[in-house]
C-alpha positions as CSV (number, residue, x, y, z in Angstrom):
1,M,60.4,158.3,126.3
2,N,62.7,155.5,125.3
3,K,62.0,154.1,121.8
4,P,62.3,150.3,121.8
5,E,64.7,148.7,119.3
6,L,63.0,146.7,116.6
7,L,64.9,143.4,116.4
8,V,64.4,141.1,113.4
9,T,65.7,137.7,112.2
10,P,66.7,137.8,108.5
11,L,66.8,134.7,106.2
12,N,69.9,135.8,104.3
13,L,71.9,138.9,103.3
14,K,69.5,140.0,100.6
15,N,66.6,139.8,103.1
16,L,68.7,141.7,105.7
17,E,69.3,144.5,103.1
18,V,65.5,144.8,102.5
19,L,64.8,144.7,106.2
20,I,67.1,147.6,106.8
21,K,65.0,149.7,104.4
22,A,61.9,148.4,106.1
23,G,62.9,149.9,109.4
24,A,64.6,147.2,111.5
25,D,67.1,148.5,114.0
26,A,69.0,145.2,114.7
27,F,69.3,141.6,113.6
28,V,69.9,138.1,115.0
29,I,72.0,136.0,112.7
30,G,74.4,133.0,113.0
31,E,74.8,129.4,112.1
32,Q,72.9,126.5,113.6
33,R,76.1,124.9,114.9
34,F,76.1,127.6,117.6
35,G,72.6,129.2,117.5
36,L,69.1,127.8,118.1
37,R,66.2,128.1,115.7
38,L,67.7,130.7,113.4
39,A,65.5,132.0,110.6
40,G,68.5,131.6,108.2
41,E,71.9,130.1,108.1
42,F,74.9,132.6,107.8
43,S,78.4,131.4,107.2
44,R,81.3,133.3,108.6
45,D,81.8,135.3,105.4
46,Q,78.1,136.1,105.4
47,V,78.2,137.2,109.1
48,K,81.1,139.4,108.3
49,A,79.3,140.9,105.4
50,A,76.2,141.4,107.4
51,V,78.1,143.3,110.1
52,Q,79.6,145.6,107.5
53,L,76.2,146.2,105.8
54,A,74.4,146.8,109.1
55,H,77.0,149.3,110.4
56,E,77.1,151.2,107.2
57,N,73.4,151.8,107.8
58,G,73.6,152.5,111.5
59,K,72.1,149.1,112.5
60,K,73.3,146.4,114.8
61,I,74.1,142.7,114.5
62,Y,73.7,140.1,117.3
63,V,75.3,136.7,116.7
64,A,73.5,133.7,118.1
65,M,75.5,131.3,120.3
66,N,72.6,130.1,122.4
67,A,72.7,126.4,121.4
68,L,73.0,123.6,124.0
69,F,76.7,122.7,123.9
70,H,78.2,119.3,124.6
71,N,81.9,118.6,125.2
72,E,82.8,118.1,121.6
73,K,81.7,121.7,120.7
74,V,83.2,123.5,123.8
75,D,86.6,123.8,122.2
76,E,85.1,125.6,119.2
77,L,83.6,128.4,121.3
78,S,86.8,130.5,121.8
79,D,87.6,130.5,118.1
80,Y,84.1,131.5,117.0
81,L,83.9,134.2,119.7
82,S,87.3,135.6,118.6
83,F,86.0,135.8,115.0
84,V,82.7,137.5,116.1
85,D,84.7,140.0,118.2
86,E,87.2,140.7,115.4
87,I,84.5,141.6,112.8
88,G,82.9,144.0,115.2
89,A,79.5,142.3,115.9
90,D,77.5,144.3,118.4
91,A,76.7,141.4,120.8
92,V,76.6,137.6,121.2
93,I,73.4,135.8,122.4
94,F,74.2,133.0,124.9
95,G,72.4,130.7,127.2
96,D,75.2,128.3,128.2
97,P,77.7,129.7,130.8
98,A,80.4,128.0,128.8
99,V,80.0,130.9,126.2
100,L,80.4,133.5,129.0
101,M,83.5,131.8,130.3
102,A,85.1,131.5,126.9
103,A,84.2,135.2,126.1
104,R,85.9,136.3,129.3
105,E,89.1,134.7,128.1
106,V,89.2,135.7,124.4
107,A,86.7,138.6,124.0
108,P,86.3,140.3,127.3
109,N,84.8,143.5,125.8
110,L,82.2,141.7,123.6
111,K,78.7,142.5,124.7
112,L,76.6,139.5,125.8
113,H,72.8,139.0,125.7
114,W,71.5,136.2,128.0
115,N,68.9,134.1,126.4
116,T,67.8,130.6,127.6
117,E,64.3,131.0,126.0
118,T,62.5,129.6,129.1
119,T,64.2,130.5,132.5
120,A,64.3,134.3,132.3
121,T,61.1,134.6,134.5
122,N,62.2,137.0,137.3
123,Y,64.4,140.0,137.7
124,Y,66.7,138.4,140.3
125,T,67.8,135.9,137.7
126,C,68.2,138.6,135.0
127,N,70.3,140.6,137.4
128,Y,72.4,137.6,138.4
129,W,73.5,137.1,134.8
130,G,73.9,140.9,134.5
131,R,76.4,140.8,137.3
132,K,78.2,138.0,135.6
133,G,78.6,140.1,132.5
134,A,75.4,140.0,130.4
135,K,74.1,143.4,129.2
136,R,70.7,142.2,128.2
137,A,68.2,139.5,129.3
138,V,65.8,138.0,126.8
139,L,62.6,137.2,128.7
140,A,60.7,133.9,128.5
141,R,57.8,133.8,126.1
142,E,55.4,132.5,128.8
143,L,55.2,135.7,130.8
144,N,52.2,138.0,131.1
145,M,52.4,141.7,130.8
146,E,52.3,142.3,134.6
147,A,55.4,140.1,135.1
148,I,57.2,141.7,132.2
149,N,56.6,145.2,133.6
150,D,57.7,144.1,137.1
151,I,61.0,142.6,135.7
152,K,61.8,145.8,133.7
153,E,61.2,148.1,136.6
154,N,63.6,146.1,138.7
155,A,66.2,144.9,136.1
156,E,69.8,146.1,136.0
157,V,70.1,145.0,132.4
158,E,68.4,145.7,129.1
159,I,65.2,143.7,128.6
160,E,64.2,142.1,125.3
161,V,60.7,140.7,124.6
162,Q,59.4,138.8,121.6
163,V,56.3,140.6,120.2
164,H,55.6,138.6,117.0
165,G,56.1,135.2,115.4
166,M,56.0,131.5,116.4
167,T,57.6,130.2,119.6
168,C,59.2,126.9,120.4
169,M,57.1,124.5,122.6
170,F,59.5,121.6,122.7
171,Q,63.1,120.8,121.9
172,S,65.1,117.5,122.1
173,K,68.7,117.1,121.2
174,R,67.7,113.8,119.7
175,S,66.6,113.3,116.1
176,L,63.2,112.0,117.3
177,I,61.4,112.1,113.9
178,G,64.4,110.7,112.0
179,H,64.7,107.9,114.5
180,Y,60.9,107.2,114.2
181,F,61.1,107.0,110.4
182,E,64.1,104.7,110.7
183,Y,62.2,102.5,113.2
184,Q,59.4,102.3,110.6
185,G,61.9,101.1,108.0
186,K,61.5,104.4,106.1
187,E,63.9,107.1,105.0
188,M,63.5,110.7,105.9
189,E,65.6,113.7,104.6
190,V,66.2,115.8,107.7
191,D,65.6,119.5,107.0
192,R,68.7,121.3,108.0
193,G,67.9,124.5,106.3
194,N,64.6,125.3,108.1
195,D,63.1,126.1,104.6
196,R,60.2,123.8,105.3
197,A,58.7,121.9,108.2
198,M,56.4,119.0,108.8
199,L,53.1,119.7,110.6
200,L,51.9,117.7,113.6
201,H,48.1,117.8,113.3
202,D,46.0,117.7,116.4
203,K,42.6,116.9,114.9
204,E,40.8,117.2,118.2
205,R,41.8,120.9,118.7
206,N,42.4,121.5,114.9
207,N,45.9,122.7,115.7
208,K,48.9,122.2,113.3
209,Y,52.3,122.4,115.0
210,P,55.3,122.9,112.7
211,V,58.1,120.3,113.4
212,F,61.6,120.4,112.0
213,E,65.0,118.8,112.7
214,D,68.4,120.3,112.4
215,E,71.8,120.0,114.0
216,N,70.4,120.9,117.4
217,G,67.8,118.2,117.4
218,T,64.0,118.2,117.1
219,H,61.9,121.3,117.5
220,I,58.1,121.5,117.8
221,M,56.7,125.0,117.3
222,S,53.5,126.8,118.4
223,P,50.3,126.4,116.3
224,N,49.7,130.2,116.4
225,D,51.8,133.3,115.8
226,M,51.9,135.8,118.7
227,C,51.1,139.4,117.7
228,I,50.7,142.4,120.0
229,I,51.0,145.2,117.5
230,D,47.8,146.7,119.0
231,E,49.0,146.3,122.6
232,L,52.4,147.9,122.7
233,E,51.7,150.9,124.9
234,E,52.3,149.3,128.3
235,M,55.7,147.9,127.4
236,V,56.7,151.1,125.7
237,D,55.8,153.1,128.8
238,T,57.6,150.6,131.1
239,G,60.7,151.1,129.0
240,V,61.3,147.6,127.5
241,D,64.4,148.0,125.4
242,S,63.9,145.6,122.5
243,F,60.9,144.2,120.6
244,K,61.7,141.1,118.6
245,I,60.0,139.7,115.5
246,D,60.9,136.1,115.0
247,G,60.8,135.1,111.3
248,I,61.6,131.4,111.6
249,L,59.8,129.3,109.0
250,Q,58.4,132.4,107.4
251,T,58.9,133.8,103.9
252,P,61.2,136.8,103.2
253,E,58.1,138.8,102.1
254,Y,56.2,138.1,105.3
255,I,59.1,139.2,107.5
256,V,59.5,142.4,105.6
257,E,55.8,143.3,105.8
258,A,55.7,142.5,109.5
259,T,58.7,144.7,110.0
260,K,57.2,147.6,108.2
261,K,54.0,147.5,110.3
262,Y,55.8,147.2,113.6
263,R,58.1,150.0,112.6
264,K,55.1,152.2,112.0
265,A,53.4,151.1,115.2
266,I,56.5,151.7,117.4
267,D,57.1,155.1,116.0
268,L,53.6,156.2,116.4
269,C,53.2,154.7,119.9
270,V,56.2,156.7,121.0
271,E,55.8,159.9,119.0
272,N,52.0,160.2,118.4
273,R,50.1,158.0,120.7
274,E,46.7,159.3,119.6
275,N,47.5,158.4,116.0
276,Y,48.7,155.0,117.0
277,E,45.4,154.4,118.9
278,E,43.5,155.2,115.7
279,I,45.3,152.9,113.3
280,K,46.5,150.0,115.5
281,D,43.4,147.9,114.7
282,D,44.1,148.4,111.0
283,L,47.7,147.3,111.4
284,L,46.5,144.1,113.2
285,N,44.0,143.4,110.4
286,E,46.7,143.8,107.8
287,L,48.9,141.3,109.6
288,E,46.0,138.9,109.9
289,D,45.6,139.1,106.1
290,L,49.3,137.9,105.8
291,Q,48.7,134.8,107.9
292,Q,48.5,131.3,106.6
293,D,45.0,129.8,107.0
294,H,46.1,127.3,109.6
295,R,48.1,129.8,111.7
296,P,45.9,132.4,113.5
297,L,47.3,135.2,115.5
298,D,47.0,135.5,119.2
299,T,48.5,137.5,122.1
300,G,50.6,134.6,123.5
301,F,50.8,134.7,127.3
302,F,50.7,138.4,127.5
303,F,47.2,138.5,129.0
304,K,47.1,135.0,130.5
305,E,47.9,133.7,133.9
306,T,51.2,132.0,133.7
307,V,51.0,128.4,134.7
308,Y,54.1,126.1,135.3
């Protein structure tokens, strides 16, 4: 049975080092100039150091280049791709075809993971990008378990699924909050480090949506964190290749603890299913204890009818 990769988003090099010891297999890093909603900002020197550290420990580094690119950034893609290729990163995550076209020219052997966050909803589209050069498709977060299994059974590429963390509900390239404060005659310091976020409070439903702005615009995140640590069996049996924990807007300690628990769950689910069945509820309860009071855990869309 294939053991899924445990993919994690570190905040910095120190956090990455601890996450290696916690059992993560691979990491998503980069800088917000090229990547969307990263847990932490990594300069070129830090990306290079991360690749070296990961490879020394038998782990992988995927560099995010899945931002929405306008003309003024297109000319920068080739240089950044050349850098990523030269330092030996294991893959680049992309959504914009401009990245794929630039990679063909300057880094034809660099592995590519297709991730548009929302449009990977069927295996035909995954296979389309696979035939264009992608080796992996990152599925949309709004898919139920039946759809995920159907895609995996018919996919010609690796399949990655997010299993834990918050998800993005809305993005605009515009600085909506900053412009609103300006319209009100106020000043607002735009958070470009993702260290903190404002909360949009829906009093009627008692939901609090994290909102932050960075170089890529305005992002409104889900009020709950998805968690399926107690429902991994079906995707493991189907052969999903990578399970992702998204640590955006979380503390280093939270990401490490979540990684440890998913490492244990994945190992047992593959190697000792009976033991996994016995402790999976305990693992879920332990993760619930880590949650902020205003952020309950749920199972996302995994067991819901997908509505568009």
